[in-house]
C-alpha positions in Angstrom: 178.4 69.4 144.7 179.7 71.9 147.1 179.6 69.4 150.0 179.0 65.8 150.8 178.5 66.2 154.6 177.8 69.3 156.7 180.1 70.5 159.4 178.3 69.0 162.3 177.5 65.5 161.0 180.7 63.7 160.8 181.6 61.2 163.5 183.9 58.4 164.4 182.1 56.0 161.9 183.2 58.1 159.1 186.9 57.6 159.7 188.6 56.7 156.4 185.9 58.2 154.3 186.9 61.2 151.7 184.4 63.8 152.4 183.8 67.5 151.1 182.5 70.3 153.6 182.1 73.8 152.9 181.4 76.7 155.5 183.0 79.6 157.4 186.2 79.8 159.0 185.7 80.2 162.8 189.3 80.1 164.0 192.9 79.3 162.7 195.5 78.0 165.0 198.9 78.1 163.1 201.8 76.3 164.9 204.1 76.8 161.8 204.5 73.2 160.6 201.0 72.2 161.4 197.8 74.1 161.5 194.0 73.7 162.5 191.1 75.4 160.9 187.6 75.2 162.6 185.1 75.2 159.8 181.6 76.3 160.7 178.0 75.9 159.3 174.6 75.9 161.0 174.9 72.4 161.7 178.0 72.6 163.8 181.9 72.9 163.5 184.5 70.6 162.1 188.3 70.7 162.8 190.5 70.9 159.3 194.0 69.9 159.7 197.1 70.6 157.6 200.7 69.5 158.3 204.0 70.1 156.4 205.0 66.9 154.7 201.6 65.4 155.3 199.4 67.4 152.8 200.8 69.4 149.8 202.5 72.6 149.9 199.9 74.1 147.9 197.1 73.1 150.6 199.3 74.3 153.4 199.7 77.7 151.8 196.0 78.1 151.0 194.9 77.2 154.5 197.6 79.7 156.0 196.0 82.3 153.5 192.8 82.0 155.1 191.0 84.5 157.5 188.1 84.5 159.9 184.7 84.3 158.3 186.2 83.3 154.8 183.9 80.8 152.8 185.8 77.8 152.1 185.3 74.4 150.6 187.7 71.6 152.0 188.0 68.0 150.6 189.9 65.5 152.7 190.1 62.4 154.6 188.1 61.9 158.0 190.7 60.8 160.4 190.9 60.2 164.2 191.5 63.1 166.2 194.9 63.0 168.3 193.4 65.0 171.2 189.7 64.4 171.4 187.3 67.3 172.3 184.4 66.0 174.3 182.9 69.4 174.2 182.5 69.1 170.3 179.8 66.9 168.6 182.6 66.3 166.2 185.2 66.2 168.6 186.4 62.5 167.8 187.7 63.3 164.3 189.1 65.8 162.1 189.6 66.2 158.2 193.3 66.0 156.7 192.8 68.5 153.9 193.6 67.2 150.5 192.2 70.2 148.5 190.9 73.7 149.4 188.9 76.1 147.6 188.4 79.8 148.6 184.7 80.6 147.7 184.7 83.9 148.8 187.0 86.1 151.3 185.6 88.4 154.2 186.8 91.7 155.4 187.3 91.7 159.3 184.1 91.4 160.9 182.8 94.3 163.4 182.3 91.8 166.2 183.6 88.4 167.2 181.0 85.9 165.7 181.1 83.4 168.6 178.8 82.7 171.4 180.1 85.3 173.7 180.5 88.1 171.3 182.1 91.6 172.1 179.5 93.3 170.1 176.9 95.4 171.8 173.3 95.4 170.8 173.5 98.4 168.5 176.4 97.1 166.5 175.0 93.4 166.3 171.6 94.9 165.2 173.2 97.0 162.3 175.1 93.9 161.2 172.3 91.3 162.0 173.0 89.1 159.2 176.6 88.4 161.0 174.8 88.2 164.4 172.6 85.5 162.9 175.9 83.3 162.4 176.1 83.0 166.1 174.9 79.8 167.7 173.0 81.2 170.7 170.9 83.4 168.0 170.5 80.3 165.8 169.2 78.2 168.4 166.4 80.9 169.3 165.3 80.5 165.6 165.4 77.0 165.6 163.1 76.9 168.6 161.0 79.3 166.7 160.7 76.9 163.9 160.0 74.0 165.8 157.1 75.8 167.7 155.6 77.0 164.3 156.0 73.5 163.0 154.5 71.9 166.0 151.6 74.3 166.3 150.4 73.3 162.8 150.8 69.8 163.6 148.5 70.0 166.8 146.0 72.3 165.3 145.6 70.1 162.2 145.1 67.1 164.5 142.0 69.0 166.0 140.4 69.9 162.6 141.7 73.5 162.2 142.1 74.9 158.8 144.7 77.5 158.1 143.1 80.4 156.0 145.1 83.8 155.0 143.5 87.0 155.4 144.4 90.2 154.2 147.0 92.8 155.1 145.5 95.7 153.6 142.5 96.5 155.2 140.5 99.3 156.7 141.6 101.6 159.5 139.4 101.4 162.7 139.6 103.7 165.8 139.8 100.9 168.6 143.1 99.6 170.0 146.5 101.1 169.2 147.5 103.3 166.4 147.3 101.6 162.9 150.0 101.7 160.4 148.6 103.3 157.3 149.3 102.8 153.7 148.3 105.4 150.9 146.6 104.0 147.9 147.9 105.1 144.5 144.9 104.1 142.6 142.5 105.9 145.1 143.9 109.2 145.6 143.6 110.5 149.3 142.5 107.1 150.6 144.3 104.8 153.0 144.7 101.1 153.7 145.6 100.1 157.3 147.9 97.2 158.3 145.9 94.9 160.5 146.5 94.9 164.3 145.0 91.6 164.3 142.7 89.6 161.8 139.9 90.0 164.3 136.8 90.7 162.0 138.0 88.6 159.2 138.2 85.4 161.6 134.7 86.5 162.7 133.6 86.4 159.1 135.0 83.0 158.7 132.7 81.9 161.2 129.6 83.2 159.6 131.1 81.5 156.4 131.1 78.1 158.1 134.9 77.5 158.7 134.3 76.6 162.2 137.9 76.0 163.0 140.3 78.5 161.6 143.8 79.6 162.5 146.7 81.4 160.9 150.4 82.2 162.1 150.0 85.7 161.0 151.9 89.1 161.0 150.3 92.0 162.9 151.1 95.6 163.1 150.7 98.3 165.9 152.0 101.6 165.9 152.8 101.9 169.6 155.8 102.5 171.8 157.9 99.8 172.1 159.9 97.8 174.8 161.6 94.4 175.1 158.6 92.4 174.5 157.0 94.7 171.7 157.8 95.1 168.2 155.9 97.3 165.6 155.4 94.1 163.5 154.8 90.9 165.3 153.3 87.6 164.9 150.3 85.7 166.6 148.8 82.4 166.4 145.4 83.6 165.5 142.6 81.1 166.0 138.7 81.1 166.3 136.1 78.3 166.6 132.3 78.3 166.1 129.7 76.5 168.2 131.8 76.7 171.3 131.3 78.2 174.9 134.6 79.4 176.8 135.3 75.9 178.3 135.7 74.5 174.9 138.3 77.3 173.9 140.4 76.7 177.2 140.3 73.2 176.8 141.7 73.3 173.2 144.3 75.9 173.6 145.5 74.5 176.9 146.2 71.3 175.1 148.0 73.4 172.3 150.4 74.9 174.9 151.0 71.5 176.7 151.8 69.9 173.1 154.2 72.9 172.3 156.2 72.6 175.7 156.3 68.8 175.6 157.6 68.5 172.0 159.7 71.7 171.8 161.2 71.9 175.4 160.4 68.4 176.8 158.6 69.9 179.6 155.3 68.3 181.0 152.8 70.4 183.2 151.0 68.5 186.1 147.2 68.7 185.7 145.2 71.5 184.4 146.1 74.9 184.1 145.3 76.7 187.4 142.4 79.6 186.8 141.8 82.9 188.6 139.4 85.6 187.8 140.7 89.2 186.9 139.5 90.6 190.4 141.2 88.1 192.3 144.5 88.2 190.3 144.6 92.2 190.9 143.8 91.8 194.5 146.4 89.2 195.2 149.3 90.2 192.7 148.3 93.6 191.3 148.6 92.5 187.9 146.2 90.6 185.2 149.3 88.5 184.2 150.8 87.6 187.4 154.1 85.5 188.0 152.8 82.7 190.2 156.4 81.0 190.3 156.9 82.3 193.5 154.6 83.4 196.5 155.0 87.1 198.2 151.1 87.5 197.7 149.4 90.9 198.6 148.3 91.5 202.1 145.8 94.1 202.8 146.8 95.9 206.1 144.1 98.5 206.2 142.7 97.1 209.4 145.8 96.8 211.2 147.8 99.8 210.0 145.1 102.6 209.8 143.9 104.8 212.6 147.3 105.0 214.2 148.0 108.6 213.4 150.2 107.9 210.5 148.6 110.2 207.6 150.3 108.1 204.9 148.2 105.1 205.9 145.2 106.8 207.3 144.7 109.0 204.1 145.2 106.0 201.8 142.7 103.9 199.9 144.7 100.9 200.4 147.7 99.8 202.5 149.4 96.7 201.0 152.4 94.6 201.8 154.4 91.7 200.6 156.4 89.3 202.9 159.9 88.9 201.6 161.1 85.7 203.4 164.2 85.6 205.1 165.3 89.2 204.1 165.4 90.8 207.6 169.1 90.8 207.1 168.8 93.5 204.7 171.1 96.4 205.4 170.2 100.0 205.7 171.8 100.5 202.2 169.7 97.8 200.8 166.5 99.1 202.1 167.5 102.8 201.1 168.0 101.3 197.4 164.5 99.7 197.5 163.2 102.9 198.6 164.7 104.6 195.8 163.7 102.1 193.1 160.0 102.4 193.9 160.4 106.2 193.9 161.8 106.1 190.2 159.3 107.8 187.6 158.6 104.5 186.0 157.0 103.1 189.2 155.8 106.3 190.8 155.4 105.5 194.6 156.0 108.3 197.0 158.0 106.0 199.3 158.2 102.6 201.0 157.8 101.4 204.5 159.5 98.2 206.0 159.3 96.1 208.9 162.2 93.7 209.9 160.9 90.6 211.9 164.0 90.2 213.9 165.4 86.7 215.1 164.9 87.8 218.8 161.1 88.3 218.3 161.3 92.2 218.2 160.4 94.4 215.1 162.2 97.2 213.7 160.2 99.5 211.4 160.9 102.7 209.5 157.8 104.0 211.3 158.4 103.1 215.0 157.3 106.5 215.9 153.8 105.7 215.0 153.6 101.7 215.6 154.7 100.0 218.7 155.8 96.4 219.0 152.2 95.2 219.4 151.2 97.1 216.4 154.0 95.8 214.5 153.3 92.2 215.7 149.8 92.5 214.1 151.3 93.5 210.7 153.2 90.3 211.0 150.4 87.9 211.9 148.3 89.6 208.9 151.4 89.1 206.4 152.1 85.7 207.7 155.8 86.8 208.6 157.9 84.9 210.8 161.3 85.7 212.4 163.9 86.5 209.8 161.4 88.1 207.4 161.1 91.5 206.1 157.7 93.3 205.4 157.5 95.8 202.6 154.5 98.4 202.8 153.1 100.6 200.0 150.0 102.8 200.4 147.8 105.0 198.2 145.0 105.0 195.6 144.0 101.5 195.0 144.8 100.9 191.4 148.1 102.8 191.6 149.5 101.1 194.5 148.6 97.8 193.4 150.5 98.4 190.1 153.4 99.8 192.1 153.3 96.8 194.5 153.3 94.5 191.5 156.7 95.9 190.3 158.1 95.8 193.6 157.2 91.9 194.0 158.6 91.3 190.7 161.7 93.2 191.5 162.2 91.5 194.8 161.6 87.9 192.9 164.2 88.7 190.7 166.7 89.9 193.3 166.1 86.9 195.5 166.5 84.3 192.5 163.0 83.4 192.7 162.2 83.8 188.9 163.9 80.8 187.5 163.7 80.9 183.6 163.3 77.2 183.3 160.3 76.9 185.5 157.0 77.5 183.8 154.0 78.7 185.7 150.8 79.0 183.5 147.7 80.5 184.7 144.2 81.3 183.0 142.8 84.8 183.9 139.1 85.1 183.5 136.1 87.3 183.8 137.8 90.6 182.8 135.7 93.9 183.0 134.2 94.3 179.7 134.6 98.1 179.9 137.0 100.6 181.3 136.3 104.3 181.9 138.5 107.0 180.3 138.6 110.0 182.3 140.1 112.1 179.4 137.7 111.1 176.7 134.9 110.7 179.2 133.7 107.7 177.7 134.0 103.8 178.1 136.8 101.9 176.0 136.7 98.0 175.6 139.0 96.4 177.8 139.8 93.8 175.0 137.9 94.9 171.6 134.6 95.8 170.8 133.6 92.3 169.7 133.8 90.8 173.3 130.7 89.2 174.5 129.6 90.2 178.0 129.0 87.1 180.6 125.3 86.1 180.4 124.8 86.5 183.8 125.7 90.3 183.6 123.4 91.2 180.5 121.0 92.9 182.9 123.8 95.3 184.1 124.4 96.7 180.7 121.7 99.3 180.7 122.0 100.0 184.4 125.8 99.6 185.7 128.1 99.0 182.4 130.9 99.6 184.4 130.2 96.3 186.2 129.7 94.2 183.4 132.2 91.4 183.0 133.6 90.1 179.9 133.5 86.5 178.7 137.0 86.8 178.2 140.2 85.1 179.2 144.0 85.4 179.1 147.0 82.9 179.5 149.7 84.1 181.4 152.9 82.7 182.1 155.8 83.7 184.3 154.6 87.5 184.4 153.8 87.4 180.6 150.6 87.6 178.7 151.1 84.8 176.2 147.8 85.2 174.7 144.2 86.0 175.1 140.7 85.9 173.6 136.9 86.0 174.2 133.5 84.5 173.3 132.5 87.1 170.6 129.1 88.9 170.1 127.1 87.1 167.3 124.1 89.2 167.6 123.4 92.3 165.5 121.3 93.9 168.3 123.9 93.3 171.2 126.9 94.4 168.8 124.8 97.7 168.3 124.5 98.2 171.9 128.0 97.6 172.7 129.0 100.2 169.8 126.6 102.5 171.7 128.6 102.0 175.0 131.8 102.9 173.4 130.4 106.3 172.3 129.9 105.2 168.5 126.9 106.9 166.6 124.9 104.9 164.4 126.6 106.4 161.1 130.0 105.8 162.9 129.4 102.3 163.5 127.9 101.3 160.1 131.0 103.3 158.4 133.4 101.3 160.5 131.9 97.9 160.8 128.7 97.8 158.8 130.1 94.9 156.8 130.2 92.8 159.9 126.9 93.8 161.3 125.3 92.9 157.7 127.3 89.3 158.0 125.3 88.9 161.3 122.0 89.0 159.8 122.7 86.1 157.7 123.0 83.4 160.5 126.1 84.0 162.5 127.1 81.0 164.9 128.1 81.4 168.4 131.9 81.6 168.1 135.0 82.6 170.1 138.8 82.5 169.9 142.1 83.1 171.2 145.4 84.7 169.9 148.8 84.0 171.4 151.6 86.3 171.0 153.9 83.9 169.1 157.2 85.9 169.6 156.5 86.2 173.4 155.5 82.4 173.6 159.0 81.4 172.0 160.8 83.8 174.1 159.1 82.5 177.2 159.7 79.0 176.2 163.5 79.8 175.5 163.7 81.6 179.0 164.1 85.2 177.8 162.6 88.6 178.7 163.2 90.0 175.2 161.6 88.8 172.2 164.2 90.5 169.6 166.6 87.5 169.5 163.6 85.3 168.6 162.9 87.4 165.5 165.4 87.1 162.4 165.4 91.0 161.7 163.8 93.0 164.4 163.4 96.6 165.0 164.9 98.6 167.8 163.0 100.8 170.6 162.5 103.5 168.2 160.8 101.3 165.5 164.0 101.4 163.3 165.8 98.6 161.4 169.4 100.0 161.6 170.4 97.2 159.3 168.6 98.8 156.3 167.8 102.1 157.7 164.2 102.1 157.6 161.9 103.8 157.9 163.4 106.5 155.3 162.1 109.3 153.4 160.3 108.5 149.8 161.5 110.0 146.5 159.9 113.0 145.1 158.2 111.1 142.3 156.7 108.6 145.0 155.2 111.3 147.0 153.6 112.9 143.8 152.1 109.4 142.7 150.6 109.1 146.1 149.2 112.4 146.2 151.3 113.3 149.3 153.3 116.2 150.5 156.2 115.8 152.8 156.5 117.7 155.9 160.0 117.1 156.8 162.3 120.2 156.3 164.4 120.1 153.3 168.1 120.4 153.9 169.3 123.7 152.1 173.0 123.8 150.9 175.2 126.5 152.6 
């Protein structure tokens, strides 16, 4: 037996007991005749003490020979600590060592393994197995574990059944790029890794498994950022014989359960709801952060027709009211202008109007707008003395996107985006289709299996761009936690959807013939939802990045720098898979 107790569980009631603990050396403080070793495992830290004349010379010599991150076993007596440490859960006691065993030595770590480390992200990702020893990372993974556990508990209480679906499937043309896997047994043919189990969960509804879920790995070959990974996890769910309201109520219940059990946070009442059109008009985003105000205000009626071409030639002139910010300096305002002009935002500039404490207004376009005109801006924006109005203009969709980014930037700058405040919002009635100018055809905004709203069926043949989807997303704090829809379960409607998306009958049959065939055998009405598990846990933890909530994440280039992956195959593997490498061979000088 390597240990009788973990490093984090000993308390004052254990004083006098002989115990055995094992773990990693966190720190050593050597004062000559007396030394202390902090010993760490994932349960906590306990202090080991050795003193000349109190413990054997052998034990003192062994303790003095230890280094950071050495793995050791210590036997000893639990004694009362002379100088108690209220910051440590084991701070009332220490262990007087009677025997020490070195289990494994360690070379000097490349960074300090402490809560506040000196290691940058690149070095910590290269030595991720060391980074995982740090308490902040362990706490994040503990939260992930608890959310996973409580998800299964909740879904079990409402009769969901976990069913596993395949990872080696067929590549389909919709959505992001697939990761593909060559088949050795079928030369020249490829599997794809699933972007989601979408068609399989629909087939399970046809099979009569009316409440399915899976905490499942999914794969998308897309450009990465802080909240994306090439392999990610979903809480994937589907229900039969349901309408939208049934789905929303069920999974609102799941989110409330998870926040209560994992964060001790309770929401007041039902989650608010908003249509996609309203969200875009008020916030310029289909996942708005509603922890703070600063909603969009349309200034077209009061800003156009004054001879200022930037406004007069724009589809939309939109403003936000930054409360209490009229004291912004010229340097701060110039910084905001430069911020919105960055390529990532793409605005040509920004107009501002200060509502001064004396009742006057100061604008960057005073040449075109007198005090009365600026007062109309203030009235429209609900601005008072001391407020700052920020204005962008241009093509509607672009300027809304730009203003959304500016709003979030201001919210962060003003400390309005509290990571420990949680503001959920259901966004409903998305467009079914979106027109792509490059390919000159419609694309499904969600996926091709999403059902149109019944009241819009008549528009499918006449004005498909106006058809709304029976779809819904759950946003929280500016993050899309999950989304879903009521599905098409009728073969004829599904065929029409494929036609709208530009599939020929042959292409639709080749790609999705199995699903169309299944619909001929009594497919029930069904719908579902998938939560991005990594995003959900990161949001619950108050983080923007999902990486620390994944044990072994990839970097922004999709690389695992720890194991150096992806990597080339060996020559024999290429031959077995009937592939040729296009990488240039390095030649010797």
